[in-house]
PABAVO-5153 format. One record per residue (C-alpha): chain; y, x, z. Coordinates in Angstrom, 2 decimals, decimal comma, always signed. Layout:
% residues N
+-------+---------+---------+---------+
: torza :      c2 :      c1 :      c3 :
+-------+---------+---------+---------+
:     A :       Y :       X :       Z :
...
+-------+---------+---------+---------+
//
This chain:
% residues 347
+-------+---------+---------+---------+
: torza :      c2 :      c1 :      c3 :
+-------+---------+---------+---------+
:     A : -111,57 :  -55,03 : -198,73 :
:     A : -114,69 :  -54,81 : -200,75 :
:     A : -115,46 :  -51,72 : -201,97 :
:     A : -118,73 :  -50,50 : -204,35 :
:     A : -120,08 :  -47,66 : -206,33 :
:     A : -123,20 :  -46,17 : -207,81 :
:     A : -124,69 :  -43,56 : -208,20 :
:     A : -128,08 :  -42,13 : -210,63 :
:     A : -130,91 :  -39,73 : -209,55 :
:     A : -131,53 :  -36,71 : -211,32 :
:     A : -134,17 :  -37,92 : -213,34 :
:     A : -131,76 :  -41,02 : -214,97 :
:     A : -132,14 :  -39,81 : -218,58 :
:     A : -127,60 :  -39,48 : -218,70 :
:     A : -128,10 :  -37,27 : -215,13 :
:     A : -131,09 :  -35,50 : -216,90 :
:     A : -129,05 :  -34,50 : -220,21 :
:     A : -125,83 :  -33,51 : -218,06 :
:     A : -127,80 :  -31,41 : -215,84 :
:     A : -129,51 :  -29,92 : -219,29 :
:     A : -126,46 :  -29,27 : -220,56 :
:     A : -125,03 :  -27,54 : -218,16 :
:     A : -128,02 :  -25,01 : -217,33 :
:     A : -127,99 :  -24,26 : -221,15 :
:     A : -124,19 :  -23,61 : -220,08 :
:     A : -125,03 :  -21,42 : -216,87 :
:     A : -126,98 :  -19,00 : -218,97 :
:     A : -124,23 :  -18,32 : -220,96 :
:     A : -122,43 :  -17,19 : -218,25 :
:     A : -125,54 :  -14,91 : -217,62 :
:     A : -124,76 :  -13,45 : -221,06 :
:     A : -121,17 :  -12,84 : -220,32 :
:     A : -119,14 :  -14,32 : -217,64 :
:     A : -116,22 :  -14,95 : -220,02 :
:     A : -118,70 :  -17,71 : -221,67 :
:     A : -117,09 :  -20,40 : -224,20 :
:     A : -119,58 :  -23,51 : -225,05 :
:     A : -119,64 :  -27,03 : -225,69 :
:     A : -123,30 :  -28,45 : -225,16 :
:     A : -124,27 :  -32,05 : -225,79 :
:     A : -127,78 :  -33,00 : -224,85 :
:     A : -129,15 :  -36,65 : -225,91 :
:     A : -133,06 :  -38,01 : -225,14 :
:     A : -135,35 :  -40,79 : -226,25 :
:     A : -138,92 :  -40,86 : -225,80 :
:     A : -140,11 :  -37,32 : -225,90 :
:     A : -137,76 :  -35,93 : -228,18 :
:     A : -134,71 :  -33,93 : -226,77 :
:     A : -131,59 :  -33,30 : -229,18 :
:     A : -129,30 :  -30,65 : -228,87 :
:     A : -125,95 :  -30,20 : -230,17 :
:     A : -122,90 :  -28,00 : -229,40 :
:     A : -121,42 :  -24,16 : -230,00 :
:     A : -121,45 :  -21,49 : -227,33 :
:     A : -120,06 :  -18,04 : -228,19 :
:     A : -121,01 :  -14,61 : -225,71 :
:     A : -121,03 :  -11,06 : -226,50 :
:     A : -124,87 :  -11,02 : -225,70 :
:     A : -127,81 :  -13,34 : -226,60 :
:     A : -128,83 :  -15,75 : -223,80 :
:     A : -132,11 :  -14,44 : -222,83 :
:     A : -134,18 :  -17,66 : -222,56 :
:     A : -134,72 :  -20,25 : -225,69 :
:     A : -133,51 :  -23,77 : -225,21 :
:     A : -137,08 :  -24,82 : -225,37 :
:     A : -137,59 :  -22,98 : -221,90 :
:     A : -134,11 :  -24,56 : -220,30 :
:     A : -135,59 :  -28,17 : -221,09 :
:     A : -139,09 :  -27,55 : -219,52 :
:     A : -137,79 :  -25,48 : -216,58 :
:     A : -135,47 :  -28,50 : -216,19 :
:     A : -137,27 :  -31,05 : -216,68 :
:     A : -139,99 :  -29,70 : -214,01 :
:     A : -137,25 :  -29,10 : -211,64 :
:     A : -136,04 :  -33,08 : -211,73 :
:     A : -139,52 :  -34,29 : -211,91 :
:     A : -140,67 :  -35,05 : -215,28 :
:     A : -144,15 :  -33,41 : -215,01 :
:     A : -147,58 :  -33,93 : -216,21 :
:     A : -148,76 :  -36,73 : -213,60 :
:     A : -145,42 :  -38,79 : -214,18 :
:     A : -144,66 :  -41,05 : -216,97 :
:     A : -142,67 :  -38,47 : -218,51 :
:     A : -143,53 :  -34,94 : -218,91 :
:     A : -140,95 :  -32,72 : -220,19 :
:     A : -143,53 :  -29,80 : -220,66 :
:     A : -144,08 :  -32,29 : -224,19 :
:     A : -141,11 :  -32,86 : -225,08 :
:     A : -140,31 :  -31,51 : -228,75 :
:     A : -136,73 :  -29,34 : -228,50 :
:     A : -134,32 :  -30,16 : -231,52 :
:     A : -131,71 :  -28,14 : -231,36 :
:     A : -128,52 :  -27,34 : -233,58 :
:     A : -126,50 :  -25,43 : -230,82 :
:     A : -124,83 :  -22,67 : -233,26 :
:     A : -125,21 :  -19,64 : -230,76 :
:     A : -122,65 :  -17,02 : -231,99 :
:     A : -122,31 :  -13,61 : -230,88 :
:     A : -118,51 :  -12,74 : -230,71 :
:     A : -116,00 :  -12,11 : -228,32 :
:     A : -115,57 :  -15,84 : -226,63 :
:     A : -112,34 :  -14,18 : -225,44 :
:     A : -110,00 :  -16,14 : -228,70 :
:     A : -111,40 :  -19,46 : -227,98 :
:     A : -110,19 :  -19,61 : -223,79 :
:     A : -106,99 :  -17,65 : -224,23 :
:     A : -105,52 :  -20,91 : -225,09 :
:     A : -105,43 :  -24,56 : -224,44 :
:     A : -107,12 :  -25,82 : -227,91 :
:     A : -107,26 :  -29,54 : -226,91 :
:     A : -104,67 :  -32,19 : -225,31 :
:     A : -105,66 :  -33,77 : -222,26 :
:     A : -104,75 :  -35,86 : -219,28 :
:     A : -106,64 :  -35,12 : -215,89 :
:     A : -106,80 :  -36,79 : -212,66 :
:     A : -107,18 :  -35,46 : -208,75 :
:     A : -107,69 :  -37,64 : -206,49 :
:     A : -108,44 :  -37,20 : -202,53 :
:     A : -107,53 :  -39,35 : -199,84 :
:     A : -109,27 :  -40,19 : -196,18 :
:     A : -110,62 :  -37,02 : -194,38 :
:     A : -112,87 :  -34,28 : -194,80 :
:     A : -115,67 :  -36,87 : -192,99 :
:     A : -115,89 :  -38,66 : -196,24 :
:     A : -115,23 :  -35,00 : -198,44 :
:     A : -111,78 :  -36,59 : -199,09 :
:     A : -113,19 :  -39,08 : -201,46 :
:     A : -113,64 :  -43,32 : -201,55 :
:     A : -115,86 :  -43,80 : -198,77 :
:     A : -117,92 :  -46,03 : -200,94 :
:     A : -118,66 :  -42,74 : -202,81 :
:     A : -119,27 :  -40,61 : -200,33 :
:     A : -121,84 :  -43,15 : -199,33 :
:     A : -123,71 :  -43,47 : -202,64 :
:     A : -124,08 :  -40,08 : -203,19 :
:     A : -125,07 :  -39,28 : -199,12 :
:     A : -128,25 :  -41,79 : -200,37 :
:     A : -128,33 :  -39,91 : -203,56 :
:     A : -128,80 :  -36,44 : -201,76 :
:     A : -131,51 :  -37,93 : -199,11 :
:     A : -133,01 :  -39,72 : -202,02 :
:     A : -133,72 :  -36,95 : -203,79 :
:     A : -135,22 :  -34,85 : -201,29 :
:     A : -137,64 :  -37,61 : -199,97 :
:     A : -139,21 :  -37,54 : -203,55 :
:     A : -140,39 :  -33,93 : -202,94 :
:     A : -141,80 :  -34,37 : -199,37 :
:     A : -140,77 :  -37,25 : -197,84 :
:     A : -141,43 :  -40,95 : -197,37 :
:     A : -140,82 :  -41,03 : -201,35 :
:     A : -142,76 :  -37,88 : -202,18 :
:     A : -143,98 :  -37,93 : -206,00 :
:     A : -142,42 :  -41,37 : -206,85 :
:     A : -139,12 :  -41,09 : -209,16 :
:     A : -137,51 :  -39,05 : -210,22 :
:     A : -135,69 :  -41,71 : -212,45 :
:     A : -133,89 :  -44,46 : -210,15 :
:     A : -130,29 :  -45,90 : -209,34 :
:     A : -128,57 :  -47,41 : -206,29 :
:     A : -125,77 :  -49,21 : -205,93 :
:     A : -123,49 :  -50,00 : -202,72 :
:     A : -120,86 :  -52,63 : -201,19 :
:     A : -118,90 :  -51,94 : -198,43 :
:     A : -116,48 :  -54,30 : -196,82 :
:     A : -113,45 :  -51,91 : -195,51 :
:     A : -111,30 :  -53,25 : -192,94 :
:     A : -108,99 :  -52,19 : -189,85 :
:     A : -110,06 :  -48,62 : -190,50 :
:     A : -114,14 :  -49,09 : -189,95 :
:     A : -116,49 :  -49,08 : -193,25 :
:     A : -118,52 :  -51,90 : -192,94 :
:     A : -121,79 :  -51,15 : -195,09 :
:     A : -123,05 :  -54,41 : -196,29 :
:     A : -125,86 :  -54,44 : -199,09 :
:     A : -127,47 :  -51,97 : -200,76 :
:     A : -129,75 :  -52,22 : -204,63 :
:     A : -132,53 :  -49,89 : -205,08 :
:     A : -134,37 :  -49,61 : -208,21 :
:     A : -136,65 :  -46,41 : -208,02 :
:     A : -139,16 :  -45,39 : -210,49 :
:     A : -142,70 :  -45,50 : -209,08 :
:     A : -146,31 :  -44,45 : -209,67 :
:     A : -148,73 :  -47,42 : -210,89 :
:     A : -150,65 :  -46,83 : -207,94 :
:     A : -147,72 :  -47,92 : -205,74 :
:     A : -147,00 :  -51,32 : -205,81 :
:     A : -144,07 :  -53,29 : -205,05 :
:     A : -144,48 :  -53,60 : -201,46 :
:     A : -145,72 :  -50,29 : -200,86 :
:     A : -142,96 :  -48,68 : -202,41 :
:     A : -140,49 :  -50,70 : -200,01 :
:     A : -141,40 :  -50,08 : -196,74 :
:     A : -140,71 :  -45,52 : -197,83 :
:     A : -137,52 :  -46,28 : -199,70 :
:     A : -136,11 :  -48,29 : -196,68 :
:     A : -137,08 :  -45,49 : -194,47 :
:     A : -135,44 :  -42,99 : -196,00 :
:     A : -132,06 :  -44,91 : -196,73 :
:     A : -131,88 :  -46,07 : -193,22 :
:     A : -132,46 :  -42,59 : -191,70 :
:     A : -129,13 :  -41,54 : -194,29 :
:     A : -127,56 :  -44,14 : -192,97 :
:     A : -128,23 :  -43,13 : -189,61 :
:     A : -126,99 :  -39,58 : -189,99 :
:     A : -124,53 :  -40,32 : -191,75 :
:     A : -123,32 :  -42,86 : -188,66 :
:     A : -123,76 :  -40,14 : -186,42 :
:     A : -121,28 :  -38,04 : -187,88 :
:     A : -118,88 :  -40,75 : -188,31 :
:     A : -118,56 :  -43,79 : -186,11 :
:     A : -116,02 :  -45,80 : -188,62 :
:     A : -119,44 :  -46,83 : -190,35 :
:     A : -119,88 :  -49,58 : -187,62 :
:     A : -122,71 :  -52,34 : -189,24 :
:     A : -126,17 :  -51,99 : -188,27 :
:     A : -128,88 :  -51,03 : -190,29 :
:     A : -130,78 :  -54,43 : -189,46 :
:     A : -127,64 :  -56,37 : -190,54 :
:     A : -127,80 :  -54,49 : -194,12 :
:     A : -129,13 :  -56,31 : -196,88 :
:     A : -131,51 :  -53,84 : -199,10 :
:     A : -132,88 :  -54,91 : -202,40 :
:     A : -135,59 :  -52,73 : -203,85 :
:     A : -136,63 :  -52,97 : -207,38 :
:     A : -135,35 :  -56,94 : -207,86 :
:     A : -136,49 :  -56,39 : -211,17 :
:     A : -139,84 :  -55,77 : -210,71 :
:     A : -142,32 :  -51,92 : -211,40 :
:     A : -140,37 :  -49,08 : -213,10 :
:     A : -143,54 :  -47,24 : -214,26 :
:     A : -141,88 :  -46,07 : -217,81 :
:     A : -139,00 :  -44,83 : -216,59 :
:     A : -136,47 :  -41,57 : -217,99 :
:     A : -136,43 :  -41,42 : -221,62 :
:     A : -138,96 :  -44,07 : -222,03 :
:     A : -137,23 :  -46,43 : -220,37 :
:     A : -133,82 :  -45,66 : -221,78 :
:     A : -132,03 :  -43,31 : -223,83 :
:     A : -130,10 :  -40,46 : -222,16 :
:     A : -126,48 :  -38,64 : -223,65 :
:     A : -124,27 :  -36,03 : -222,28 :
:     A : -121,03 :  -37,49 : -220,18 :
:     A : -121,95 :  -41,18 : -219,80 :
:     A : -121,77 :  -40,85 : -216,26 :
:     A : -117,87 :  -40,28 : -215,88 :
:     A : -116,89 :  -42,67 : -213,01 :
:     A : -119,92 :  -41,91 : -210,65 :
:     A : -119,45 :  -38,26 : -211,45 :
:     A : -115,30 :  -38,23 : -210,15 :
:     A : -114,17 :  -40,70 : -207,85 :
:     A : -116,03 :  -44,11 : -208,28 :
:     A : -114,66 :  -47,57 : -210,07 :
:     A : -111,58 :  -47,64 : -208,05 :
:     A : -109,72 :  -44,48 : -209,23 :
:     A : -109,09 :  -43,75 : -212,33 :
:     A : -110,20 :  -40,58 : -214,03 :
:     A : -108,73 :  -39,21 : -217,38 :
:     A : -109,68 :  -36,62 : -219,21 :
:     A : -113,31 :  -36,04 : -220,75 :
:     A : -116,71 :  -35,40 : -219,72 :
:     A : -118,01 :  -32,42 : -217,30 :
:     A : -121,12 :  -31,55 : -217,97 :
:     A : -121,39 :  -28,90 : -220,71 :
:     A : -118,22 :  -27,87 : -220,78 :
:     A : -116,90 :  -23,90 : -220,23 :
:     A : -115,25 :  -23,58 : -216,66 :
:     A : -111,98 :  -22,93 : -219,36 :
:     A : -112,28 :  -26,05 : -221,38 :
:     A : -108,97 :  -28,07 : -219,94 :
:     A : -110,60 :  -31,24 : -219,85 :
:     A : -112,81 :  -29,62 : -216,85 :
:     A : -110,64 :  -26,87 : -215,43 :
:     A : -108,07 :  -29,53 : -215,21 :
:     A : -110,27 :  -31,84 : -213,22 :
:     A : -111,10 :  -28,98 : -210,67 :
:     A : -107,77 :  -27,72 : -210,08 :
:     A : -105,69 :  -31,25 : -209,51 :
:     A : -108,73 :  -32,85 : -207,16 :
:     A : -108,24 :  -28,93 : -205,41 :
:     A : -104,29 :  -30,11 : -205,35 :
:     A : -105,24 :  -33,42 : -204,17 :
:     A : -107,41 :  -32,49 : -201,44 :
:     A : -104,77 :  -30,07 : -200,34 :
:     A : -101,66 :  -32,75 : -200,30 :
:     A : -104,18 :  -34,68 : -197,79 :
:     A : -104,71 :  -31,77 : -195,43 :
:     A : -101,44 :  -31,19 : -195,51 :
:     A : -100,24 :  -34,93 : -194,23 :
:     A : -100,70 :  -37,13 : -197,24 :
:     A : -102,66 :  -40,41 : -196,46 :
:     A : -103,89 :  -40,62 : -200,61 :
:     A : -102,99 :  -38,67 : -203,13 :
:     A : -103,60 :  -38,51 : -206,99 :
:     A : -102,44 :  -35,94 : -209,41 :
:     A : -101,98 :  -36,29 : -213,20 :
:     A : -101,75 :  -32,85 : -215,63 :
:     A : -100,48 :  -33,65 : -219,25 :
:     A : -101,62 :  -30,47 : -221,01 :
:     A : -101,08 :  -30,02 : -225,50 :
:     A : -102,82 :  -27,79 : -227,58 :
:     A : -101,73 :  -24,40 : -227,89 :
:     A :  -99,28 :  -24,79 : -224,53 :
:     A : -100,83 :  -23,32 : -221,45 :
:     A :  -98,32 :  -24,77 : -219,10 :
:     A :  -98,90 :  -28,67 : -218,68 :
:     A :  -96,49 :  -30,86 : -220,49 :
:     A :  -95,98 :  -32,82 : -216,86 :
:     A :  -97,48 :  -32,77 : -213,32 :
:     A :  -97,45 :  -36,55 : -211,92 :
:     A :  -97,54 :  -36,56 : -207,79 :
:     A :  -98,52 :  -40,18 : -206,54 :
:     A :  -98,13 :  -39,88 : -202,91 :
:     A :  -98,68 :  -42,38 : -199,83 :
:     A :  -97,21 :  -40,24 : -197,22 :
:     A :  -96,07 :  -36,84 : -197,06 :
:     A :  -97,64 :  -33,58 : -198,31 :
:     A :  -97,76 :  -30,92 : -199,89 :
:     A :  -96,53 :  -31,00 : -204,13 :
:     A :  -97,08 :  -28,41 : -205,94 :
:     A :  -94,93 :  -27,36 : -209,52 :
:     A :  -95,77 :  -26,71 : -212,79 :
:     A :  -96,34 :  -23,25 : -212,56 :
:     A :  -99,06 :  -23,57 : -210,27 :
:     A : -100,94 :  -25,93 : -212,83 :
:     A : -100,75 :  -23,25 : -215,99 :
:     A : -103,84 :  -22,40 : -217,88 :
:     A : -103,94 :  -18,70 : -217,03 :
:     A : -103,90 :  -19,45 : -212,99 :
:     A : -105,98 :  -22,31 : -212,54 :
:     A : -108,26 :  -20,11 : -214,60 :
:     A : -108,13 :  -17,20 : -212,47 :
:     A : -108,54 :  -19,70 : -209,29 :
:     A : -111,26 :  -21,43 : -210,32 :
:     A : -113,91 :  -19,32 : -212,05 :
:     A : -117,29 :  -20,29 : -213,22 :
:     A : -119,57 :  -20,91 : -210,12 :
:     A : -123,34 :  -21,87 : -209,89 :
:     A : -122,04 :  -24,08 : -207,09 :
:     A : -119,92 :  -26,07 : -209,30 :
:     A : -123,28 :  -27,61 : -211,59 :
:     A : -125,08 :  -28,98 : -208,43 :
:     A : -124,71 :  -32,14 : -209,63 :
:     A : -122,19 :  -34,97 : -209,14 :
:     A : -118,79 :  -34,66 : -207,63 :
:     A : -119,81 :  -30,77 : -207,73 :
:     A : -116,74 :  -28,78 : -207,50 :
:     A : -114,82 :  -32,31 : -205,54 :
+-------+---------+---------+---------+
//
């Protein structure tokens, strides 16, 4: 069976917007542990647009301009890059309200269908192996852009993997890489360090899981097949919060339901329900199921789910509706900065 998945780096405009929206949210939680917020970000060229609402008892300590520049610098939008976050024009229409956020999070205010999925085992983090692989590559490439073989390149980029799953083996066949680079780095100079990073990452994965059986020398790798990518970031594409939903969840072969995760407070049922459903699916697989998909259905004004639907192969723990009540899943899944770390965060 052929499997495929893709990921984008933090300097991709869509991912930058996700990170930015969540960093503003994190500042809200610093001001008030019960923060209510829905933040949207958009970016194009030298402008960043922000909208939404935040309700906290105390004001956030940083301005949105400071947060934009800090996030930009962290991902690599710096003075010697094509995009310099220090020069962004920040246009904010976020409505900051100083009030008790409790009434906004006391009941479910939105309808939602969320899906939690788990399969395989701990070595793939209970994700499809292609999704696990592409995000391991993503993590290692980001690290390499800051002191490794790709130091100074990026931060925009994306890649895609194709694997063949057969007889319990994961056979990597192809990797497609598109990476932003400095004007002084030609495509030939880019290919060698890029291949080195992916080869090292793959070797680490093989060492911990023998199911990855393909030799690296047999893998076809394409580096910037479309040519140079110098004008990356928001000069190469526009960005918007919540456009990488499949990447944030389980990849293209698992339905995702719900809505965007980034920019929504941790009491919002889209985000909270997705995390709760994922944890329950992992629990079922740990208990013996081969694969588990859980669908939770919620309605506004009703703090109990309308339905809990398990689709499971093998035998695993099945939790009743009472385990997915709004108050319970809020207590069991409070805000955590670790859940804002990137794709599959909290999963």
